[in-house]
C-alpha positions, 0 to 999 in steps of 0.5 A, spaced: 500 500 500 502 506 498 503 510 504 499 516 505 503 523 505 502 526 512 495 530 511 495 538 513 492 538 520 488 545 519 485 548 525 479 552 526 483 559 524 482 557 517 474 558 518 475 566 518 476 565 510 469 563 509 466 567 515 464 561 518 463 561 526 466 556 530 461 550 530 459 547 536 455 540 538 461 535 538 465 538 544 472 540 545 477 540 539 484 538 540 488 544 537 495 545 534 500 549 537 499 556 535 505 557 532 505 551 527 497 553 526 499 560 524 505 558 519 501 553 516 495 557 514 500 563 512 503 558 507 496 556 504 494 563 504 501 565 500 500 559 495 493 562 493 495 569 493 501 567 489 497 563 484 492 568 483 497 574 483 502 570 478 495 569 473 493 576 473 500 578 471 501 573 466 494 575 463 495 582 463 502 581 459 504 580 452 498 579 447 491 580 450 487 574 452 481 578 448 484 579 442 487 572 441 481 568 443 476 573 440 475 568 434 472 562 438 468 562 444 472 558 450 469 552 454 465 554 460 468 554 467 465 554 473 466 557 480 464 553 486 463 555 493 468 553 498 467 546 502 468 546 510 468 541 515 463 542 521 468 547 525 469 551 519 476 548 517 477 549 509 477 542 505 476 545 498 476 552 495 477 555 488 483 559 486 485 563 480 490 559 475 493 560 468 491 556 463 495 556 456 492 557 449 494 558 442 491 562 436 494 557 430 492 563 425 497 567 429 503 562 430 508 563 426 512 557 426 508 551 428 514 546 428 518 550 433 512 552 437 511 545 438 518 543 439 518 548 445 512 547 448 513 539 448 520 541 452 516 544 457 510 540 458 513 533 456 506 530 457 503 533 450 503 529 444 508 532 439 505 530 433 498 532 435 500 539 437 504 540 431 498 538 427 493 543 430 498 549 431 499 548 423 492 549 422 491 556 420 483 556 420 483 554 427 483 560 432 483 557 438 486 551 442 488 549 449 495 547 450 495 546 458 490 548 463 491 549 470 498 551 470 502 552 476 505 559 477 512 556 475 509 553 469 506 559 467 512 563 468 516 558 464 511 558 458 511 566 458 518 566 458 518 562 451 515 569 448 512 565 442 507 569 438 500 566 438 500 564 445 496 567 451 493 565 458 486 565 461 484 566 468 480 560 470 478 557 477 482 551 479 479 547 485 484 545 490 484 541 496 488 543 502 487 536 506 488 532 500 488 525 501 484 526 508 477 527 505 478 525 498 473 519 498 467 524 501 469 530 497 470 527 490 473 531 485 472 536 479 474 535 471 478 540 468 472 545 467 471 545 474 465 541 474 463 536 480 464 529 478 463 525 484 462 526 491 460 532 494 463 536 488 457 532 484 452 534 489 454 541 489 453 541 481 446 537 482 443 542 487 445 548 483 451 551 487 456 553 482 456 560 478 458 561 471 465 563 470 463 570 467 460 571 474 464 575 479 470 571 481 469 569 488 462 566 489 458 570 494 454 563 496 455 561 503 460 555 504 458 548 504 459 545 511 460 538 512 458 534 518 465 531 518 470 533 523 477 534 520 480 532 527 476 526 528 477 524 521 485 525 521 485 520 527 481 515 524 485 515 518 492 514 522 489 509 526 487 505 520 493 506 517 497 504 523 493 497 524 494 496 516 501 496 517 501 492 524 496 486 521 499 487 514 492 488 512 490 490 504 485 495 506 481 498 512 475 502 513 472 506 518 465 510 519 463 514 525 456 516 525 452 521 530 447 516 533 441 521 533 442 525 527 445 521 522 451 526 521 457 522 518 463 525 523 468 521 520 469 516 514 475 513 511 477 508 506 484 506 505 488 506 500 486 513 498 487 518 493 489 525 492 483 529 489 488 533 485 491 527 481 485 523 481 486 521 473 493 518 476 489 513 482 489 506 481 482 502 482 484 500 489 485 507 491 479 510 488 474 505 491 470 507 497 470 501 502 465 505 506 460 507 501 461 504 494 463 497 496 458 491 499 461 486 504 459 480 508 461 483 515 460 477 519 458 476 526 456 484 527 450 482 524 448 478 530 446 485 533 441 485 528 438 478 530 438 480 537 433 486 535 429 481 531 428 476 537 427 482 542 422 486 538 419 481 533 419 475 537 418 478 544 424 474 547 428 477 553 435 477 554 434 471 559 431 467 555 434 460 554 436 457 547 439 450 547 445 451 542 448 444 544 447 441 538 449 443 531 444 445 526 443 441 519 441 443 513 442 437 508 450 437 507 451 443 511 452 443 518 452 449 522 456 448 529 459 453 534 467 454 533 468 454 541 462 450 544 460 452 551 457 445 552 450 448 555 444 452 553 445 460 552 441 466 554 439 470 549 444 475 551 450 470 551 448 468 544 451 475 542 456 476 548 459 469 546 457 470 538 454 464 537 452 462 530 447 456 532 444 461 537 443 466 531 440 460 527 435 458 532 432 465 532 432 466 525 429 459 524 423 461 529 422 468 526 422 465 519 424 468 512 418 473 512 419 476 518 426 476 518 426 479 511 421 484 514 425 486 520 431 487 515 427 491 511 425 496 516 432 497 518 433 499 511 438 494 510 435 491 503 434 497 499 439 502 496 440 508 500 443 515 498 447 520 501 449 527 499 456 524 497 452 519 492 448 513 492 451 507 497 452 501 494 446 496 493 446 491 498 447 484 495 441 479 497 441 471 496 438 469 489 434 464 494 432 466 501 430 460 504 431 457 511 438 456 510 440 463 507 436 466 513 440 462 518 447 464 515 444 471 514 443 471 522 450 470 523 453 475 518 453 471 511 449 471 505 447 478 505 452 483 503 452 491 505 456 497 505 459 499 512 455 505 512 449 502 511 450 497 516 452 503 521 446 507 520 441 501 521 445 499 527 444 506 530 437 506 529 437 499 534 441 503 539 439 510 539 432 509 542 429 505 536 429 511 531 431 510 524 437 514 522 438 517 515 446 518 514 448 525 511 455 528 510 452 535 511 452 539 518 445 538 521 443 544 525 438 539 529 436 532 529 431 530 524 424 529 526 419 525 523 423 519 522 420 512 523 421 507 529 424 501 528 424 498 535 421 499 541 425 503 546 425 497 551 428 493 545 433 498 544 435 499 551 436 491 551 441 491 545 445 496 548 446 492 555 448 486 551 453 490 547 456 492 553 456 485 556 460 483 550 465 488 552 466 487 559 464 480 560 470 475 561 467 471 555 465 477 551 469 477 544 469 484 544 473 485 551 479 487 548 475 494 546 474 495 553 477 502 555 478 504 562 473 510 563 469 509 557 463 505 557 464 502 550 459 497 547 460 493 541 460 487 537 466 483 533 465 480 526 470 476 522 467 474 516 470 469 511 470 472 504 467 468 498 471 465 493 470 460 487 466 454 490 465 457 497 469 461 502 476 463 503 478 461 510 484 465 511 481 471 507 477 475 512 474 482 514 475 483 521 470 488 524 468 492 530 461 495 531 462 500 537 456 504 541 459 510 545 457 511 550 453 504 551 448 507 556 446 513 552 449 513 545 452 519 542 456 515 536 456 509 533 463 506 530 464 501 525 472 499 523 474 494 519 480 491 516 480 487 510 485 481 509 489 482 516 494 477 517 496 473 523 502 476 528 506 474 533 501 478 538 495 475 535 498 468 535 497 467 528 490 468 529 486 473 524 479 474 528 476 481 530 477 480 537 484 480 536 485 486 531 479 490 530 477 490 537 484 493 540 484 498 534 477 501 536 480 502 543 486 505 541 482 510 536 476 511 542 482 513 547 484 518 541 478 521 539 474 521 546 476 528 548 475 531 541 468 528 541 467 531 549 467 524 551 472 525 557 474 519 561 472 522 568 465 524 565 464 517 562 466 513 568 461 516 572 455 513 568 458 506 569 
């Protein structure tokens, strides 16, 4: 995996650029030392000013843009609003950049001009450039757009007749890799192609370049917290290295509003160099991929038993015998040798117990419950549609059992996190959003009763603090963490690949009164000496989650001394 360049740690001071007030609602923010923050902001501002100033000077020198380009209209470019995080930190903005064009009718020597331009810009096709420059009936052609100040100066210094510069808005992303999958990117005409950039175009928040040079619109304020986003990215990158994983993803949702506070997919991409990114870097594992997520699905199965079957956490299930469906046998990896309560089915992650619940509910009731949670249909966010869930072609009793313990139904991590948020937040459906919300949306459907939601939270807490809990390595002193592990073998030719897994941990924070839900995943982790060669989520994803919570707790105003009092 290509290591991410160190991202800019931008602070709230940059909010002044957009006139945005410092947002509240997600607690204290961990600041950089003042000197580092000031220098960084000054450097960013200096770059913007240099680009704009150089562009103005170049456009005003030599043959004028108006005279050179009069014969043929230019492509339309667009001025876009700034994008900021929930605290006003700048994520995307427009700067004036020089674009180089030619009027072939005014070019005196096409061969020499092409030779000098290719020497300056080796990526140009020399033969094609020479052919177009020699066409004296043509009055306009682009040479290269979005030049850096150095490139513009060197092109200007060539002193070639028939060349000119045009000022155009160029999109820049100060945080680069850190928010790339959410923000998306624009094309050469500054039109949104993906992510929030595309959403901005869809809602009509762009201005034609003929409008005033700086858009008067308010910035688009995202729900993302840049500090939390950076912590998630660093934690995932460190875990990928530690466990030799091929990829990782992490999403944090406000459990009540559905705001996406952080969303990271690794490997990632630089939006300034999107065409150069490979497919794996472009892939957004949080929203654009669907996966069988393993035993975290037992959280949903627990909700089915409590809400639709009227079970209590103390109800007994006889899990001593395997379940048999023809040539298929479903057994416990670590048989307890006794019946289990409903709570213990979650705590110990019992496949047989989850299967018994699915068999009692039946396919129709199970499917209706999953549909009620929003796990069967495509959902959307402002960053684009979330990948469509992959359902079994035939959903019979066997499929119902495997779905109950996390195989056979593939969903995007964001979709699962949103559904699970509805299970633990008191029972109200959550619609994920990447736009900052001023208030918790009202009128959303109830998915489970408040009593069911409370029981689910209690069981999730037990899965972390119980000596038999698979999530006990996620326990962190001073924080009331609830959660569930999931180790999902991934499908391959002719069945599942035993050593190719996604290890995940779903967390609720705090468990008694959830403010946030987290879902962190490692793709194809490898065993280490520390895990004694094992690749189960309890040994990698769970401790990774604890490390992250220790880092972001203060950022989210979840300080250990405050949380500890709730235990």
